[in-house]
N, C-alpha and C positions, 0 to 999 in steps of 0.2 A: 445971188440965187442959184441953187443947185441945178444942173442941167436935167432935163426930163428925158425919159426913155423914148426914143422915136424909131419908127420902122427903119428910116434910112441910116440909123446908127449901125445896122447890121448889113448894110449893102444889100438889101432885098432878101437876105436869108432868114427864114422864119425859125423860130425855136424848135418847132417840131422837125423841121429838115435838118437842123443842126444835130438834134438828138439821134435821128435815124443814121445821119452820116457817121457820127461817133459809134453808134452801135455796130453798124457794118464794118468799121474799122477794126473794132475788137473781134468781131466774128471771123473776118477773113484773114486774120493774123496767122501766118504758118509758123510761127516761132515754137509752138508746142510740139509740132511734128519733128522739127530740127532737134529740139532740146531732149525730148524723151524717146523718140524713136531712132533717129539716126546717130546722134553724138555717142550715146553709150554703145551702140553696135561698133563704132569705129575706135573710139578712144578709151582704153583700158587703163584704169588708174594704176600706177606702179609697174606698168609693163611697157616700156616705150618701145621695145623691139616689135612686140605684137601690134602696138598701136601704128608704127611706121608701116608695117606690113599691111595692115588694114586700110590705112589711107592710100597707100600705092595700089593696092588691088582694087579698091572700090572708090576710085578718084571721082566718080559721078555723084556718089553719095555725099562726099565731102564738099563738092562744089554746091550740091543742094543745100547743105547746111549753111554755107555762106550766103547763098542766094535768098534762102528763108529768113535769116536774120536781117538782112539788107532790105528786103521787102517790108518786114515788120517795123523796121526804123523809119522808112518812108511813111508808113501808115501812122506811125506815132506823131508825125509832124501834122498829117491831116487830122488825127484825133484831137491833138492839141488846139488846132485852129477851131474845129467844131465845138469843142467844149468851152473854149473862150466865148463863142458866140452864144452858146447856151446859157451861160452863166453871167453874161453882161448885166442883166436886170438886177442881179444881186449886188454886185460890186465891181465896176469896170476895172479899176486899178488892180484889185486882188485877182480878178479873172486873167488879166493880162500876165501877172506875175506867175500864176499857176501854169499858164501855157508856156511861158518861157522855161520854167524848171524842166518840163517834159522835153522841150526842144533842146535845152542843154544836155539833158540826159541822152537824148538820141545822138547827138554829136559826139559825146564821150564814148557811147557804145559803138558808134561807127569807127572810131579810132581803135578801140579794142578789137573790133572785127578784123582790122588790117593784119593782125597777128595770124589769123587763120589763113589769109591770103598769102602771106609770106611762107607759111608751112606748105600751102599747095605748090608754090613756086619752087621751093627747095627740093620737094620730092618729085616734081615733074620736070626738072631740068637736069639732065644727066651729068652736065659739067660740075654741078655742085658737089655730087658724090665724089668726083675725082679730085675737086679741089680740097674739100674738107676731109674726106675719108669718112668711112660707115659710122664710127663711134662719135666722132665730133659732129657729124651731120644729126644723128639721133639726138645728141645733147642740145643742138640748137632747136629741133623740133620741140623737144620736152620744154625748153625754156619758154618757147613761143606759145605753146598751149597753155602753160601755167600763167603767162603774161596776159593771155586772152581772158583767162578766168579772174585774175586779180583785177584788171582794168574794168572788166564788166561789172565785177562787184562794186567797185567805186562808183560806176555809172547808177547802179541800183539805189545807192544811198540818195542820189539826187533825185531819182524817180520817186523815192519814198517821200521826199519833201513835197513833191508835186501831189501825191496821193493824199497827204495830210491837208494841204491847202484845198484840194479838190472836196475833200470831205467837209471841211469847214463851209465852203461855199454851198454845198448842197444842203447841209443842215440848216443853213439860214434862208434857203431858196423859197420855201413855201409851196413849190410846185413840183418837187421831187421828194419822196419820202425821207423822212429825217434818219430812218433807221440805215438807209443806204449810206448817208454821210457818216455815221458812226462807224460802219463796216469798212469804209474806205480808209478811215483814220486808222483803225486797227490793222488794215492791210498794209498802210504805210509803215507803222511801227514794225510789223513783220518782216518787210523788205529791208529795214535798218538792221535788223538782227541778221538776215541773210547776208546784206553787204558787208557787214563788218566781220563775218566769220573767217575769211582767209587771213585777215590781219590780226585779230585778237584771240580768237578760240577755233583754229583750223581743225582740231580734232573732236570738236563737240558734236554731238549728234542733236541736231535741230530740225529733224524731218517734220515734227508736228507743226512748225511755224508756217509750213505751206498751206495749213488750213485756213490762214487769214486771207490767202489769195481768192477765196470764195467771194469776197466782197466785190472784187472786180467782175466775176462771173455774173453775180447777181445784178450788178450795175449794167452790165451788157444786156442781159435779159430784159430788165426794165426798159432801157433805151430802145430796144427793138420792139417790144410788145406794147408799152405804154407810151413811148416818147411822141408818137404821132398825135397823141391827144392833147399835148400841151398847148395851152392858149397863151399868146403874146401878153404878158402883163403890161399894164398901163399905169405904171406907177414911177416915182423919181428914183434915179439911181443913187445909191448911198455915195456919200463923198469918199474920196480915197483916204 
């Protein structure tokens, strides 16, 4: 006999509370500020001399980039947990797999973030300038900045799988609008395109692909506005 959904399966966390926690996790994520406000101001593509000067002069902003990304990755773990709880009634095994993909993404992205930490250390430790010399030091910084982007892009492919699985679960849920599930699947496909760009088509203009990210924005708004109205379903959990 298939196990039935019980309140204690979620350790006392209701679906509506899980929805609100996930929505707040999305809302409070500071990664957009780091990515669109700080990073372009400091890192100038094709001009490593000016980039090094910017990072050296505005070290606090560079630390803020690292901190914002780090906080976002911690929030990703919380969001993964909350969404797992939210979608347990649909399919426990698939919900767990979906959560693990987001956690693995966060782990890979955290490794990518260490490249920026090393950049900060190189440019704020005078001894490295003496040991490497100005030109080799700039080359090291350039390599690390590109490694950050390449590694992060790889992480985004894993995140895309999470979004596709999340979209499937939401589409099948019955208590979250199906259109959100469809939008998240399209969002996942968009992140695959973004993640593969550095490897397959680095010079392609794929700016319009960012439109697919609206799926996550709509999902966040739904979680915050409508999530508290979710009622705990009392039906069997589907077999894995």
